[in-house]
Structures are given as structure tokens and as C-alpha cells.
C-alpha positions in Angstrom: 144.6 137.5 78.1 145.8 134.0 78.1 148.4 134.7 76.1 149.9 137.5 78.1 149.6 135.4 81.6 151.3 132.6 79.6 154.1 135.2 78.7 154.4 136.4 82.3 154.7 132.8 83.5 157.4 131.9 81.1 159.3 135.1 82.0 159.0 133.9 85.7 160.0 130.5 85.0 163.4 132.0 83.2 164.0 134.4 85.9 164.0 131.5 88.5 165.7 129.2 86.3 168.6 131.9 86.0 168.7 132.7 89.6 168.8 129.0 90.3 171.9 128.2 87.6 173.5 131.6 88.7 176.3 129.5 90.6 177.7 128.7 87.1 178.4 131.8 85.9 179.5 133.0 89.2 181.9 130.2 89.4 183.0 130.7 85.9 183.3 135.0 86.7 185.0 134.2 90.4 187.8 132.2 88.7 188.4 134.7 86.0 188.1 137.6 88.6 190.7 135.7 90.9 193.3 135.9 88.0 192.4 139.0 87.1 192.6 140.8 90.6 196.1 139.2 90.9 197.2 141.2 87.9 196.0 144.4 89.5 199.0 144.1 91.7 200.9 145.1 88.6 198.9 148.1 88.1 199.2 149.2 91.8 203.1 148.9 91.6 202.9 150.7 87.8 200.8 153.5 89.3 203.1 154.2 92.1 206.0 154.4 89.7 203.9 156.7 87.5 203.3 158.9 90.5 206.8 159.4 91.7 207.7 160.2 88.1 205.3 162.9 87.3 204.2 164.3 90.6 205.7 166.9 92.7 207.6 165.7 95.9 205.0 167.5 98.1 202.1 165.5 96.7 204.0 162.1 97.3 202.2 161.8 100.7 198.6 162.2 99.4 199.1 159.9 96.7 200.7 157.2 99.0 197.4 157.3 100.8 195.6 157.2 97.5 197.6 153.9 96.3 197.9 152.2 99.7 194.0 152.3 99.8 194.2 151.0 96.5 196.5 148.0 97.4 194.2 147.4 100.3 191.2 147.0 97.4 192.8 144.7 95.8 193.8 142.4 98.6 190.1 142.7 99.8 188.9 141.5 96.3 191.5 138.8 96.2 190.0 137.6 99.7 186.7 137.9 98.9 187.0 136.0 95.5 189.3 133.3 96.9 186.5 132.7 99.7 184.0 132.8 97.1 185.6 130.3 94.9 186.3 127.8 97.8 182.6 128.3 99.1 181.0 127.5 95.6 183.4 124.9 95.1 182.2 123.2 98.6 178.8 124.1 97.5 178.9 122.0 94.3 180.6 119.1 96.4 177.6 119.1 98.7 175.3 119.2 95.7 177.0 116.2 94.3 177.1 114.4 97.6 173.5 114.9 98.6 172.5 113.2 95.0 174.2 110.5 96.1 173.2 110.3 100.0 170.5 112.2 100.4 170.7 112.5 104.5 172.1 111.1 106.8 171.8 107.4 107.9 171.9 106.0 111.1 171.6 102.4 110.6 174.1 102.2 108.1 176.8 104.1 109.6 180.1 103.6 110.8 179.5 104.9 114.1 177.4 103.4 116.8 173.6 104.6 116.5 174.2 106.5 120.0 177.1 108.3 118.7 175.6 108.9 115.5 172.6 110.3 117.1 174.5 112.8 119.2 176.3 113.7 116.2 173.4 114.4 114.2 172.1 116.6 116.4 174.5 119.2 116.3 174.9 119.1 112.5 172.6 120.8 109.8 170.9 119.1 107.3 172.8 118.8 104.1 170.1 120.8 102.3 170.0 123.4 105.1 173.8 123.7 104.6 173.4 123.7 100.6 171.2 126.5 100.8 173.1 128.7 103.3 176.3 128.3 101.6 174.5 129.3 98.2 173.1 132.3 99.9 176.5 132.9 101.5 178.5 132.9 98.1 176.1 135.2 96.3 176.5 137.9 99.1 180.3 137.5 98.8 180.0 137.7 95.0 177.5 141.2 95.5 179.9 142.7 98.1 183.0 142.4 95.8 181.2 144.2 92.7 180.2 147.1 95.0 183.5 147.1 96.8 185.4 147.6 93.2 183.0 149.8 91.8 183.2 152.2 94.9 187.2 152.2 95.2 187.6 152.4 91.0 185.5 155.4 91.2 187.0 157.1 94.1 190.6 156.2 92.7 189.9 157.9 89.5 188.6 161.1 90.9 191.0 161.5 93.4 194.0 161.0 90.7 192.4 163.5 88.5 192.2 165.7 91.1 196.2 165.0 92.0 197.0 165.3 88.6 195.2 168.7 88.3 196.9 169.8 91.5 200.3 168.9 89.8 200.0 170.9 87.1 198.5 174.4 88.2 200.8 174.2 91.5 203.1 177.0 90.7 199.9 178.5 88.5 196.9 178.9 91.0 197.0 180.3 94.5 197.0 177.5 97.2 193.5 178.3 98.4 192.1 177.2 95.3 194.0 174.4 94.6 193.2 172.8 98.1 189.6 174.1 98.3 188.1 170.9 96.7 189.4 168.5 99.5 187.8 171.2 102.2 184.6 171.2 100.5 184.7 167.2 100.0 185.6 166.6 103.5 182.9 169.0 104.9 180.2 167.3 102.6 181.4 163.8 103.9 181.7 164.5 107.7 178.1 166.5 107.2 176.9 163.0 105.5 178.2 160.9 108.4 176.7 162.8 111.2 173.2 163.5 109.5 172.7 160.0 108.3 173.8 158.7 112.0 171.0 161.4 113.4 168.7 160.0 110.8 169.1 156.6 111.1 168.4 156.7 115.3 164.6 155.4 115.8 163.4 158.3 117.6 164.1 160.0 113.9 162.8 157.4 111.4 159.3 159.5 111.5 161.0 162.6 110.9 160.0 163.8 107.1 162.1 166.6 107.0 165.2 165.3 108.4 165.0 161.9 106.5 164.8 163.8 103.0 167.5 166.3 104.0 169.8 163.1 104.9 168.8 161.2 101.6 169.5 164.5 99.5 173.0 164.7 101.3 173.7 161.2 100.6 172.6 161.4 97.0 174.8 164.5 96.6 178.1 162.9 98.2 177.6 159.4 96.5 177.2 161.5 93.0 180.6 163.3 93.6 182.2 159.9 94.9 181.2 157.4 92.8 180.1 159.5 89.5 178.0 158.3 86.9 177.7 154.7 88.6 176.5 155.7 92.0 172.8 154.3 91.2 174.3 150.8 90.4 176.0 151.0 93.9 173.2 152.4 95.5 170.9 149.4 94.3 173.6 146.7 95.5 173.5 148.5 98.6 170.2 148.8 99.2 169.4 144.9 98.7 172.3 143.8 101.0 171.3 146.4 103.4 167.6 145.4 103.5 168.8 141.6 104.5 171.1 143.1 107.0 169.5 140.9 109.7 170.5 137.5 108.1 173.5 135.5 108.9 175.4 135.5 105.6 177.6 138.4 106.9 179.3 136.2 109.7 182.0 137.5 111.8 184.2 134.4 111.2 183.9 135.3 107.3 184.7 139.1 108.0 187.7 137.8 110.1 189.1 135.5 107.4 188.7 138.5 104.9 190.6 140.8 106.8 193.2 138.4 107.7 193.8 137.7 104.0 193.6 141.0 102.8 196.2 142.2 105.6 198.6 139.1 104.5 198.2 140.1 100.6 198.8 144.1 101.4 201.8 143.4 103.4 203.1 140.8 100.9 203.0 143.1 97.7 203.9 146.2 99.7 207.3 145.4 99.5 207.4 144.8 96.4 206.3 148.4 95.3 207.9 151.5 95.6 205.2 152.9 98.3 207.6 153.4 100.9 209.7 155.8 98.8 206.0 157.7 98.5 205.6 157.7 102.3 209.1 158.8 103.3 211.1 159.9 100.3 213.3 162.4 102.4 214.4 159.2 104.6 214.9 156.6 101.8 218.0 157.5 101.3 221.0 156.3 103.6 224.7 157.1 103.8 225.5 153.8 106.4 223.6 151.2 104.5 224.4 150.1 100.6 221.4 149.3 99.0 221.4 146.3 96.4 219.7 148.4 94.2 222.6 150.7 93.5 224.5 148.2 91.4 223.2 146.8 87.7 223.9 143.4 88.3 221.1 143.3 91.1 218.3 144.8 89.0 217.9 142.4 86.5 213.8 142.3 87.6 213.6 146.1 88.8 211.5 147.8 86.1 211.8 151.3 87.8 214.7 152.8 89.3 214.5 155.5 91.7 218.3 155.7 92.9 221.3 156.3 90.7 222.7 153.0 89.1 226.5 151.8 88.8 227.5 148.4 86.9 228.5 146.5 90.3 230.1 146.7 93.4 233.1 146.0 91.9 234.7 147.9 89.6 237.6 146.9 87.3 237.8 149.2 84.2 239.2 152.9 83.8 235.5 154.5 82.3 233.1 153.8 85.2 229.3 154.6 84.1 226.7 155.8 86.6 223.0 156.2 85.5 221.0 159.2 86.8 217.2 158.8 86.4 215.5 162.0 86.1 211.7 162.1 86.6 209.4 164.3 84.6 209.1 166.7 87.6 212.8 166.9 88.0 213.2 167.8 84.6 211.1 171.0 84.9 213.0 171.9 87.9 216.4 171.4 86.1 215.0 173.9 83.4 213.9 176.3 85.7 217.5 176.2 87.0 219.0 177.5 84.2 216.2 179.7 82.7 215.6 177.0 79.9 214.0 178.7 76.9 213.9 176.8 73.6 212.3 179.4 71.3 214.3 180.5 68.4 216.7 177.9 69.2 218.2 175.3 66.9 218.0 171.6 67.9 221.9 171.5 68.7 221.5 174.6 71.0 218.7 173.2 72.8 220.5 169.8 73.4 223.7 172.0 74.7 221.2 174.2 76.8 219.4 171.1 78.3 222.8 169.4 79.1 224.0 172.3 80.9 220.6 172.5 82.8 221.1 168.9 83.8 224.8 169.8 85.0 223.5 172.2 87.0 220.7 170.3 88.9 223.0 167.2 89.3 226.2 167.1 91.1 228.4 164.3 91.6 231.3 163.6 94.3 233.9 161.1 94.4 235.3 160.4 97.7 234.2 164.0 98.8 235.7 165.7 95.8 233.4 167.3 93.6 233.7 166.3 90.0 232.3 167.7 86.4 232.1 164.2 84.5 230.7 164.3 80.7 227.2 163.4 80.8 224.8 161.9 78.0 220.9 162.1 78.3 219.7 158.8 77.5 216.8 156.5 78.2 218.0 153.5 80.3 218.1 149.8 78.5 215.8 148.2 80.9 213.4 150.4 82.5 213.4 153.2 79.4 213.3 155.7 82.4 214.6 159.2 80.9 218.0 160.2 82.7 221.6 160.8 82.1 224.9 158.6 82.3 227.8 160.3 83.7 231.1 158.6 82.5 233.9 158.8 85.4 237.5 157.8 84.7 238.7 155.7 87.7 242.8 156.0 86.7 243.1 158.7 89.6 241.3 156.8 92.2 242.6 154.8 95.1 242.3 150.7 95.1 240.2 149.5 97.2 236.8 151.0 98.7 235.4 154.5 97.1 232.4 156.4 97.2 230.2 158.3 94.7 227.8 160.7 96.0 224.9 162.1 93.9 222.8 164.9 94.7 219.7 166.1 92.7 218.5 169.5 93.6 218.2 170.2 97.0 215.9 167.1 97.9 217.9 163.9 97.0 221.3 162.8 98.0 222.6 159.4 97.5 226.0 157.6 98.3 227.1 154.7 96.4 230.1 152.5 97.6 232.3 150.8 95.5 235.5 148.4 95.5 237.9 149.2 92.8 240.5 146.9 91.6 243.4 147.5 89.8 
């Protein structure tokens, strides 16, 4: 009996010691997490480019919503981990200071006693500050973790749905493809309304309503969060049971929101999200983009628009690279009724070239041309596309213009200056 009690006391002592020393693990994980979450911005850019490449343009706006929420989630994590790291470092500093100066000393102070007493009256004790900062850091760490789990699960589920929708877009009826969204939307709205009703004080003792609210919450959480819903429940339950404490201050919330919006706006311009949001308005005939010219694209890892060597051309043969997305390749094959069965490799290649010629039209100074094309992977971005070779000997010196049209959706105008 005594041995069992000793084991229990030892277990409690170990758990308490782990709690007391958890700041070391938090600080280490927080530093690693800051580095890792900053890398997540690159993943957001990669996912954006992948969606542009594989999805039907009709699905660009839903994918934009998923990715912009992802960018906000990553920014939220970065803000939380930075604040956590700063507060935990401040906490370590307070611990060290407290070991040297256990409390305020009025007698040996730089200020007068009257001034020092008034100053101390508005200051918390060092031990109180240490305890509050420690608790705040632990709460911030937990909130960051639960936010990460929630977004990862939701993003994966909706991304899988988008890919499924994209694959079966031309196979299944529209109402079947869109029905999961309506069902989930109905469940979410019902969950919000029932939860709000169940949380009213007058309904706290109504068993049927509370049980129904719990079952609906569990169903929606299982669909949204997958197998990790219990872990999310656990952390959420612990946080909600301490909702009346002062750890969640408005000041911290304000700082997090400001930092989150800053990181989101800063990294938004480094992605192609604007193309997902409004791809029909992305092209402009009045303003030439620097992305049209290869000399400006050394750091560009994904081309949306056609690319020529430079805005100044002084060669007889001009090369134009035109990226062809995966979704566009399928459309190009449909235009020429591409069927590779029974054909030799050379015949397949010629037929595919013809498909691309039908899908892509090129004009030089408003005159349609039919240049030689070569299917190729771009040397920098490794994107699939075609290269058109244009003879410039018949063009006038000075300003000229190349227009590239892909299907019925995309039309690009690339101005250049010809030197002779």
C-alpha cells in the first residue's frame, strides 16, 4: 500500500516538475515553429501555383478562398509564435532579475521615497508578473496549436473536394458535385444556431436540447477536423473552462490581429493569389507587365503569362514561351478531338502539336501568324508549354506588339522595341 502511494507521489512530483520546466520546451519549440511557419508562406505560394495549373478556371474563386484563409492562418501562427517567444524571453528575464533583486527596495532606490512609493503602488509584484506572463505564454502556445490543427484539417478536406470536383466536372451532374457544400453549409448554420440557443442560461438545464447540441457539434467537428477532432476538443475544453481569466486580453488580441494582417498583406503580393481572385481582369492591354520579359524573371518560379526574351529585341528570330496549364492541355486536346489509341509516337506528337496550334493563336501587330512551335519545359520554372519562333525581318523598327490568345479565356498583349 505504501509502495503504491510512493509511486503516486513520485508521479505527481514528476508531473509538477514537468509543468514547472515546460517553459524550456515551449521556448525551443517556439523558436523552431517561428522558422517553420515562415517557410509555410512558400507552401502557400506553391499551392496557389498548383491550383492555377490543375484546376478549371471556374474553380479559381473557391480555391482563392481556401488559400487566402490559409495565408491568414499562417500569418496568425507566425504572429502568435513571435509574441509567445518575446513574452517567454521576457519571462526568463524576469526570473533572472528576481533571483538578484527579489523585490522592490525603497531605501536603496534612485528615486525619492515618496516618488518610489507612488510608483510601486501602480506596479504589480515581480512574482505576480512572472506568474501572469507564464500563464499567458502557455495559453498562447495552446491557441497556436489548436489553430494549426483546425486549419490543416479543413484545408485538406476542402482541397480534396476541389480536386474531386475538378476531375468529375464533365462527368457528374452539377447538383451531385455541389451537394456536399450545401449539406455541410446546412450543418454549419444549424450548428451555430443550435449552439447559440443551447448556451443561453435559460436553456442550460434542458437535457434534450443540450444532448442534441452536443451530437450536432460532434458530427460537424468530425466532418471538419477528421480524426483529430478529439485533440481539438480537449484543448478547446480546457481553454473554455478558463474563459473568465485575464490571459485573453484585448491588447494581445489587437497585437495578434495587426501582426496577422501585416504578414498577410506583405506575402499576398509575393504570390499569384490575385490571379485566382480575378483571372479575367489579370491581363491588361494598356500596361505592360515586367513579368512579360525573361530578363526580369530570374526569381519568378511560375509563369502565368507568355514570356519573351526582353522588351528590346535585336535578333532576327524571336522566341516566345507560352505556358500551357494542365487544365488547358485537356481543353486543347478536346478542340482537335485528340485520340492517341493506335497511333505511333511520331503521329501522336504531330497531332498534339496541331491541338496546341488550334488552341493558341498569335498575332504580330494585329496580323495573325502561324509560326513554328516546339513543345518544351521552361528551363527555369520547369513548366510545360510551347515555344513559338517568330521571324522579325519583316517587322518595322521601333515599337511592335505580340498578342497571344489561349482558347476563349486568356488574351495577352506583349509590347517590345525592335532594333535593326
